[in-house]
N, CA, C and O atoms as a MOPAC input file, in Angstrom:
PM7 MOZYME 1SCF
protein

 N     87.90900 1   108.59200 1   117.15900 1
 C     89.07200 1   108.24700 1   116.36300 1
 C     90.32000 1   108.50200 1   117.19300 1
 O     90.41500 1   109.50900 1   117.89500 1
 N     91.26900 1   107.59000 1   117.10700 1
 C     92.53200 1   107.65600 1   117.83000 1
 C     93.64800 1   107.74700 1   116.79300 1
 O     93.66700 1   106.97300 1   115.83600 1
 N     94.58500 1   108.69100 1   116.97700 1
 C     95.63100 1   108.92500 1   115.98400 1
 C     97.00400 1   108.91100 1   116.67000 1
 O     97.22000 1   109.60100 1   117.66600 1
 N     97.91500 1   108.12100 1   116.12400 1
 C     99.29200 1   108.07800 1   116.59400 1
 C    100.12400 1   108.83700 1   115.55600 1
 O    100.10500 1   108.50400 1   114.37100 1
 N    100.85600 1   109.86500 1   116.01400 1
 C    101.60600 1   110.71100 1   115.10300 1
 C    103.10400 1   110.55700 1   115.36100 1
 O    103.56900 1   110.61700 1   116.50000 1
 N    103.85000 1   110.35700 1   114.26200 1
 C    105.30000 1   110.23600 1   114.29500 1
 C    105.92000 1   111.30600 1   113.41100 1
 O    105.34600 1   111.69300 1   112.39300 1
 N    107.08900 1   111.77900 1   113.80300 1
 C    107.84400 1   112.79900 1   113.08400 1
 C    109.17600 1   112.18900 1   112.64700 1
 O    109.86600 1   111.56800 1   113.45500 1
 N    109.54500 1   112.36200 1   111.36800 1
 C    110.76200 1   111.77100 1   110.82200 1
 C    111.58300 1   112.79500 1   110.05200 1
 O    111.03200 1   113.69400 1   109.41600 1
 N    112.89000 1   112.65600 1   110.11300 1
 C    113.78800 1   113.32500 1   109.18100 1
 C    114.38900 1   112.19000 1   108.35800 1
 O    115.05000 1   111.29600 1   108.88700 1
 N    114.14400 1   112.24900 1   107.05500 1
 C    114.50200 1   111.15800 1   106.15300 1
 C    115.81100 1   111.47500 1   105.42700 1
 O    116.02300 1   112.59700 1   104.96700 1
 N    116.67100 1   110.48300 1   105.33300 1
 C    117.91000 1   110.63200 1   104.57800 1
 C    117.53300 1   110.73200 1   103.09200 1
 O    116.81500 1   109.87300 1   102.58100 1
 N    118.00900 1   111.77100 1   102.39800 1
 C    117.58000 1   112.00200 1   101.01000 1
 C    117.72100 1   110.78300 1   100.09700 1
 O    116.85500 1   110.53500 1    99.25900 1
 N    118.79300 1   110.03000 1   100.25300 1
 C    119.00200 1   108.86400 1    99.38800 1
 C    118.00000 1   107.73600 1    99.67200 1
 O    117.86500 1   106.80800 1    98.87400 1
 N    117.30600 1   107.81800 1   100.80000 1
 C    116.32700 1   106.78400 1   101.15400 1
 C    114.88300 1   107.27600 1   101.05300 1
 O    113.95900 1   106.54500 1   101.41200 1
 N    114.67800 1   108.48700 1   100.57800 1
 C    113.31400 1   109.04100 1   100.51500 1
 C    112.34900 1   108.16100 1    99.71400 1
 O    111.23600 1   107.92300 1   100.18300 1
 N    112.72600 1   107.66400 1    98.52100 1
 C    111.76600 1   106.81200 1    97.79400 1
 C    111.38100 1   105.55000 1    98.56900 1
 O    110.21000 1   105.17100 1    98.59200 1
 N    112.35000 1   104.90400 1    99.19800 1
 C    112.05300 1   103.69800 1    99.98000 1
 C    111.21100 1   104.03700 1   101.20400 1
 O    110.31500 1   103.27800 1   101.57300 1
 N    111.49700 1   105.17800 1   101.83800 1
 C    110.71100 1   105.61100 1   102.99100 1
 C    109.24900 1   105.81300 1   102.58900 1
 O    108.34400 1   105.33000 1   103.27000 1
 N    109.02300 1   106.51400 1   101.50300 1
 C    107.65600 1   106.78200 1   101.04600 1
 C    106.92700 1   105.47100 1   100.73500 1
 O    105.74900 1   105.32700 1   101.06100 1
 N    107.61500 1   104.52300 1   100.11200 1
 C    106.99200 1   103.22700 1    99.83000 1
 C    106.62900 1   102.49000 1   101.11200 1
 O    105.55200 1   101.90200 1   101.20100 1
 N    107.50000 1   102.51500 1   102.09200 1
 C    107.25600 1   101.78200 1   103.33800 1
 C    106.21600 1   102.44500 1   104.22100 1
 O    105.41700 1   101.76000 1   104.86000 1
 N    106.21500 1   103.77900 1   104.26500 1
 C    105.37500 1   104.49800 1   105.22500 1
 C    104.10500 1   105.08500 1   104.61600 1
 O    103.26500 1   105.62500 1   105.33700 1
 N    103.95900 1   104.98700 1   103.31600 1
 C    102.77100 1   105.52400 1   102.65000 1
 C    101.51800 1   104.71800 1   102.94900 1
 O    101.58800 1   103.68800 1   103.62000 1
 N    100.37400 1   105.17600 1   102.45600 1
 C     99.08900 1   104.55800 1   102.78800 1
 C     98.91900 1   103.11100 1   102.31000 1
 O     98.05100 1   102.39800 1   102.81400 1
 N     99.73000 1   102.67100 1   101.35100 1
 C     99.68700 1   101.28000 1   100.90000 1
 C    101.00600 1   100.56400 1   101.17300 1
 O    101.28100 1    99.50600 1   100.60700 1
 N    101.81200 1   101.15400 1   102.04300 1
 C    103.14400 1   100.63400 1   102.30800 1
 C    103.18200 1    99.51500 1   103.33000 1
 O    102.15600 1    98.98800 1   103.76200 1
 N    104.41100 1    99.17400 1   103.69800 1
 C    104.64400 1    98.05900 1   104.61700 1
 C    103.95600 1    98.23800 1   105.96200 1
 O    103.39300 1    97.29100 1   106.51000 1
 N    104.00500 1    99.46300 1   106.49300 1
 C    103.37700 1    99.69100 1   107.80500 1
 C    101.86500 1    99.55900 1   107.71300 1
 O    101.24500 1    98.96200 1   108.59300 1
 N    101.27200 1   100.09900 1   106.67900 1
 C     99.81500 1    99.98500 1   106.50800 1
 C     99.42000 1    98.52000 1   106.35600 1
 O     98.42000 1    98.08400 1   106.92700 1
 N    100.20000 1    97.75500 1   105.58700 1
 C     99.89300 1    96.33000 1   105.43000 1
 C     99.99800 1    95.59000 1   106.75500 1
 O     99.18600 1    94.71100 1   107.04300 1
 N    100.99300 1    95.94200 1   107.56200 1
 C    101.14100 1    95.30800 1   108.87100 1
 C     99.91100 1    95.57900 1   109.73600 1
 O     99.34800 1    94.66000 1   110.33100 1
 N     99.50400 1    96.83400 1   109.80000 1
 C     98.38200 1    97.21000 1   110.66400 1
 C     97.03100 1    96.77300 1   110.10700 1
 O     96.08700 1    96.58500 1   110.87500 1
 N     96.91400 1    96.60600 1   108.78500 1
 C     95.64000 1    96.27900 1   108.16200 1
 C     95.04100 1    94.98700 1   108.72000 1
 O     93.82400 1    94.80800 1   108.69500 1
 N     95.87000 1    94.10700 1   109.21100 1
 C     95.37400 1    92.86700 1   109.78900 1
 C     94.83900 1    93.01700 1   111.19800 1
 O     94.35600 1    92.04500 1   111.77800 1
 N     94.91300 1    94.20400 1   111.75900 1
 C     94.47800 1    94.44600 1   113.14500 1
 C     93.05500 1    94.99100 1   113.17300 1
 O     92.70000 1    95.88000 1   112.39900 1
 N     92.25300 1    94.44900 1   114.07000 1
 C     90.90200 1    94.98900 1   114.26500 1
 C     91.00100 1    96.42600 1   114.74000 1
 O     91.78900 1    96.74100 1   115.63200 1
 N     90.20600 1    97.28900 1   114.14700 1
 C     90.15300 1    98.68000 1   114.58200 1
 C     91.11200 1    99.60200 1   113.86500 1
 O     91.06800 1   100.81600 1   114.06800 1
 N     91.98700 1    99.04900 1   113.02400 1
 C     92.87500 1    99.91200 1   112.24900 1
 C     92.07800 1   100.55500 1   111.12300 1
 O     91.26400 1    99.89800 1   110.47400 1
 N     92.31600 1   101.85600 1   110.89400 1
 C     91.59200 1   102.58500 1   109.86000 1
 C     92.48900 1   102.87600 1   108.66200 1
 O     92.20500 1   102.42100 1   107.55400 1
 N     93.57000 1   103.62900 1   108.87100 1
 C     94.46300 1   103.96100 1   107.76500 1
 C     95.74900 1   104.60800 1   108.26700 1
 O     95.83200 1   105.06400 1   109.40800 1
 N     96.75300 1   104.63600 1   107.38400 1
 C     97.99300 1   105.37300 1   107.59700 1
 C     97.99600 1   106.54400 1   106.62500 1
 O     97.59700 1   106.40900 1   105.46900 1
 N     98.44400 1   107.67700 1   107.10300 1
 C     98.57000 1   108.85900 1   106.26100 1
 C    100.02100 1   109.33500 1   106.35800 1
 O    100.61300 1   109.31600 1   107.43800 1
 N    100.58700 1   109.75800 1   105.23300 1
 C    101.96200 1   110.24600 1   105.18600 1
 C    101.95200 1   111.67700 1   104.67900 1
 O    101.35400 1   111.97900 1   103.64700 1
 N    102.62700 1   112.56300 1   105.42400 1
 C    102.71800 1   113.97300 1   105.04700 1
 C    104.18800 1   114.34900 1   104.87300 1
 O    105.04900 1   113.88600 1   105.62200 1
 N    104.46700 1   115.19700 1   103.87400 1
 C    105.80900 1   115.70900 1   103.63700 1
 C    105.76500 1   117.22200 1   103.76900 1
 O    104.88000 1   117.86900 1   103.21000 1
 N    106.70400 1   117.78500 1   104.49700 1
 C    106.77200 1   119.22700 1   104.70500 1
 C    107.08100 1   119.92000 1   103.37600 1
 O    108.07400 1   119.59700 1   102.72400 1
 N    106.25000 1   120.85300 1   102.98100 1
 C    106.41700 1   121.56400 1   101.71200 1
 C    107.67000 1   122.42500 1   101.69000 1
 O    108.19200 1   122.72500 1   100.61600 1
 N    108.15900 1   122.82500 1   102.85200 1
 C    109.33700 1   123.69500 1   102.91800 1
 C    110.61100 1   122.96300 1   103.32000 1
 O    111.70600 1   123.51300 1   103.20400 1
 N    110.47700 1   121.75100 1   103.78100 1
 C    111.63700 1   120.94000 1   104.18800 1
 C    111.37200 1   119.50900 1   103.72800 1
 O    110.86000 1   118.70000 1   104.50300 1
 N    111.71200 1   119.18400 1   102.47700 1
 C    111.31600 1   117.89900 1   101.89900 1
 C    111.86900 1   116.65700 1   102.59400 1
 O    111.42600 1   115.54500 1   102.30900 1
 N    112.82200 1   116.83200 1   103.49500 1
 C    113.32700 1   115.67100 1   104.24600 1
 C    112.49400 1   115.40000 1   105.50300 1
 O    112.71900 1   114.40700 1   106.19500 1
 N    111.54800 1   116.26700 1   105.79200 1
 C    110.73900 1   116.16500 1   107.00300 1
 C    109.36600 1   115.56300 1   106.67500 1
 O    108.62700 1   116.08500 1   105.84100 1
 N    109.04500 1   114.46400 1   107.34300 1
 C    107.77700 1   113.75700 1   107.12500 1
 C    107.07400 1   113.53700 1   108.45300 1
 O    107.69600 1   113.54200 1   109.51500 1
 N    105.77200 1   113.34500 1   108.37100 1
 C    104.98500 1   112.92800 1   109.52500 1
 C    104.06200 1   111.79900 1   109.07700 1
 O    103.54200 1   111.79900 1   107.96100 1
 N    103.87400 1   110.84300 1   109.97600 1
 C    102.89100 1   109.79900 1   109.71600 1
 C    101.77300 1   109.93600 1   110.73400 1
 O    101.99300 1   110.30600 1   111.88800 1
 N    100.58000 1   109.62900 1   110.28100 1
 C     99.40300 1   109.61100 1   111.14100 1
 C     98.75600 1   108.24800 1   110.97100 1
 O     98.30800 1   107.90000 1   109.87800 1
 N     98.70700 1   107.48300 1   112.04300 1
 C     98.10900 1   106.15000 1   112.03200 1
 C     96.77500 1   106.23500 1   112.75800 1
 O     96.72200 1   106.54000 1   113.94900 1
 N     95.70400 1   105.96300 1   112.03000 1
 C     94.35400 1   106.11300 1   112.55800 1
 C     93.79400 1   104.76500 1   113.01300 1
 O     93.87600 1   103.76000 1   112.30700 1
 N     93.23100 1   104.78200 1   114.20300 1
 C     92.58200 1   103.61000 1   114.79500 1
 C     91.20800 1   104.05800 1   115.30100 1
 O     91.01700 1   105.23100 1   115.62400 1
 N     90.26200 1   103.13500 1   115.37000 1
 C     88.92000 1   103.50800 1   115.85900 1
 C     88.96400 1   103.96300 1   117.31000 1
 O     88.37900 1   104.98600 1   117.66500 1
 N     89.65400 1   103.20400 1   118.14100 1
 C     89.68900 1   103.47100 1   119.59000 1
 C     91.09300 1   103.21200 1   120.13000 1
 O     91.84600 1   102.43300 1   119.54500 1
 N     91.45100 1   103.85800 1   121.24000 1
 C     92.76700 1   103.57200 1   121.84600 1
 C     92.97200 1   102.08700 1   122.15400 1
 O     94.07600 1   101.56100 1   122.01100 1
 N     91.91100 1   101.42900 1   122.57200 1
 C     92.00200 1   100.00300 1   122.90400 1
 C     92.32800 1    99.16100 1   121.67300 1
 O     93.04000 1    98.16200 1   121.77400 1
 N     91.80400 1    99.56700 1   120.49900 1
 C     92.12900 1    98.85900 1   119.26200 1
 C     93.61800 1    98.95900 1   118.97700 1
 O     94.24800 1    97.98400 1   118.56700 1
 N     94.17200 1   100.13800 1   119.19800 1
 C     95.60700 1   100.35400 1   118.98400 1
 C     96.42800 1    99.45900 1   119.92000 1
 O     97.37200 1    98.80600 1   119.47600 1
 N     96.08600 1    99.42600 1   121.18300 1
 C     96.83200 1    98.61900 1   122.16000 1
 C     96.77100 1    97.14000 1   121.77100 1
 O     97.79600 1    96.45900 1   121.75700 1
 N     95.59100 1    96.65200 1   121.46100 1
 C     95.45000 1    95.24200 1   121.06600 1
 C     96.18300 1    94.96100 1   119.75200 1
 O     96.85200 1    93.93800 1   119.61000 1
 N     96.04800 1    95.87600 1   118.80500 1
 C     96.69800 1    95.69800 1   117.51300 1
 C     98.20500 1    95.64100 1   117.63800 1
 O     98.85400 1    94.77700 1   117.04800 1
 N     98.75900 1    96.56000 1   118.40400 1
 C    100.20900 1    96.59200 1   118.58600 1
 C    100.70000 1    95.31300 1   119.26700 1
 O    101.75500 1    94.78700 1   118.91200 1
 N     99.95100 1    94.82200 1   120.22400 1
 C    100.34000 1    93.57600 1   120.89900 1
 C    100.32000 1    92.40000 1   119.92400 1
 O    101.16500 1    91.50800 1   120.00100 1
 N     99.36200 1    92.40500 1   119.01700 1
 C     99.22100 1    91.27300 1   118.09800 1
 C    100.30100 1    91.24300 1   117.01100 1
 O    100.55600 1    90.19000 1   116.42700 1
 N    100.93400 1    92.37900 1   116.73700 1
 C    101.96100 1    92.43400 1   115.68600 1
 C    103.33700 1    92.81700 1   116.23600 1
 O    104.20000 1    93.26100 1   115.47900 1
 N    103.54500 1    92.65200 1   117.51900 1
 C    104.75900 1    93.14300 1   118.18000 1
 C    106.04200 1    92.64700 1   117.53000 1
 O    106.94900 1    93.44300 1   117.29000 1
 N    106.14100 1    91.36900 1   117.24100 1
 C    107.36900 1    90.83200 1   116.65900 1
 C    107.58200 1    91.36500 1   115.24200 1
 O    108.68000 1    91.80400 1   114.90100 1
 N    106.54500 1    91.32800 1   114.42600 1
 C    106.64500 1    91.83900 1   113.05700 1
 C    106.93200 1    93.33400 1   113.05800 1
 O    107.64800 1    93.82500 1   112.18600 1
 N    106.38600 1    94.06200 1   114.02200 1
 C    106.63700 1    95.49800 1   114.14800 1
 C    108.12700 1    95.75300 1   114.39200 1
 O    108.72500 1    96.60700 1   113.73900 1
 N    108.71400 1    95.02400 1   115.31500 1
 C    110.13900 1    95.19700 1   115.62500 1
 C    111.01600 1    94.88900 1   114.41300 1
 O    111.99700 1    95.58800 1   114.15800 1
 N    110.66200 1    93.84700 1   113.67100 1
 C    111.42900 1    93.47300 1   112.48200 1
 C    111.34000 1    94.55400 1   111.41000 1
 O    112.34900 1    94.91900 1   110.80800 1
 N    110.12800 1    95.06900 1   111.17000 1
 C    109.93800 1    96.11500 1   110.16600 1
 C    110.61900 1    97.40400 1   110.59800 1
 O    111.22600 1    98.08900 1   109.77500 1
 N    110.52500 1    97.74000 1   111.86800 1
 C    111.16700 1    98.93900 1   112.38700 1
 C    112.68400 1    98.86300 1   112.18800 1
 O    113.31000 1    99.85200 1   111.80600 1
 N    113.26600 1    97.70900 1   112.44300 1
 C    114.71400 1    97.53900 1   112.25700 1
 C    115.08600 1    97.65700 1   110.78000 1
 O    116.11600 1    98.24300 1   110.44500 1
 N    114.25700 1    97.10800 1   109.90300 1
 C    114.53200 1    97.16900 1   108.47100 1
 C    114.45000 1    98.59300 1   107.93900 1
 O    115.18000 1    98.95300 1   107.01500 1
 N    113.56600 1    99.40700 1   108.51400 1
 C    113.35500 1   100.77900 1   108.04600 1
 C    114.25600 1   101.80400 1   108.74200 1
 O    114.25500 1   102.97500 1   108.36000 1
 N    115.00600 1   101.39800 1   109.73000 1
 C    115.81200 1   102.33300 1   110.52500 1
 C    116.80800 1   103.12100 1   109.68700 1
 O    117.07500 1   104.28500 1   109.98700 1
 N    117.36100 1   102.51500 1   108.64800 1
 C    118.35800 1   103.20500 1   107.83300 1
 C    117.76800 1   104.34900 1   107.00700 1
 O    118.51700 1   105.18700 1   106.50400 1
 N    116.45600 1   104.40100 1   106.85800 1
 C    115.82300 1   105.43200 1   106.04300 1
 C    115.89100 1   106.81900 1   106.68400 1
 O    115.80600 1   107.82800 1   105.98400 1
 N    116.04300 1   106.87500 1   108.00300 1
 C    115.89500 1   108.14600 1   108.70900 1
 C    117.13200 1   108.52300 1   109.51700 1
 O    117.91200 1   107.66700 1   109.93500 1
 N    117.28700 1   109.82600 1   109.72200 1
 C    118.33600 1   110.29900 1   110.62600 1
 C    117.75300 1   110.62600 1   111.99600 1
 O    118.48300 1   110.71600 1   112.98300 1
 N    116.42900 1   110.80400 1   112.05200 1
 C    115.76700 1   110.94800 1   113.35000 1
 C    114.31800 1   110.51200 1   113.24100 1
 O    113.70100 1   110.57900 1   112.17800 1
 N    113.80100 1   110.06600 1   114.36600 1
 C    112.42800 1   109.57300 1   114.46100 1
 C    111.93900 1   109.92400 1   115.85400 1
 O    112.62500 1   109.68000 1   116.84700 1
 N    110.74300 1   110.50200 1   115.91600 1
 C    110.20500 1   110.91100 1   117.21900 1
 C    108.69800 1   110.70800 1   117.22900 1
 O    107.98700 1   111.14600 1   116.32500 1
 N    108.23400 1   110.04000 1   118.26200 1
 C    106.78200 1   109.91000 1   118.44100 1
 C    106.27800 1   111.23900 1   118.96500 1
 O    106.69400 1   111.68400 1   120.03400 1
 N    105.38800 1   111.87800 1   118.22400 1
 C    104.80900 1   113.16200 1   118.62500 1
 C    103.80300 1   112.91500 1   119.74600 1
 O    103.78000 1   113.64100 1   120.74000 1
 N    102.98100 1   111.89500 1   119.58100 1
 C    102.02200 1   111.56300 1   120.62500 1
 C    100.83800 1   110.79000 1   120.10100 1
 O    100.73300 1   110.48100 1   118.91400 1
 N     99.95200 1   110.49000 1   121.02500 1
 C     98.70000 1   109.78500 1   120.74300 1
 C     97.56500 1   110.78500 1   120.95900 1
 O     97.46800 1   111.41400 1   122.01200 1
 N     96.72300 1   110.91900 1   119.95900 1
 C     95.68400 1   111.94900 1   120.00100 1
 C     94.30700 1   111.34700 1   119.76200 1
 O     94.15500 1   110.34200 1   119.06800 1
 N     93.32100 1   111.98400 1   120.35400 1
 C     91.92500 1   111.59300 1   120.14200 1
 C     91.26500 1   112.71000 1   119.36500 1
 O     91.36400 1   113.88100 1   119.73000 1
 N     90.58600 1   112.33900 1   118.28400 1
 C     89.83400 1   113.32900 1   117.52300 1
 C     88.52000 1   113.57900 1   118.25300 1
 O     87.73600 1   112.64800 1   118.43700 1
 N     88.26100 1   114.82400 1   118.67700 1
 C     87.01500 1   115.08700 1   119.40300 1
 C     85.79200 1   115.00700 1   118.49500 1
 O     84.66800 1   115.20300 1   118.95500 1

């Protein structure tokens, strides 16, 4: 299993829209669902800092992720631009392999 993890600080007034877009049935999950090897999106909210979220995007293999991202590159950029106002910061934590 291959996992891409992102860290976000969400603007409070945009939290509901952020959760809808980044949740397991949200816009990002729908975008990736059409890619071979995509498994699921998971959204976590920090219990002590409610503006802090993390997303975990699960793929079967690193190669599935690379191919998937290439196949949705234009739509990814459009969705990323549309969602940019939801956050005050966004950081890719990294790409991880589940042993």
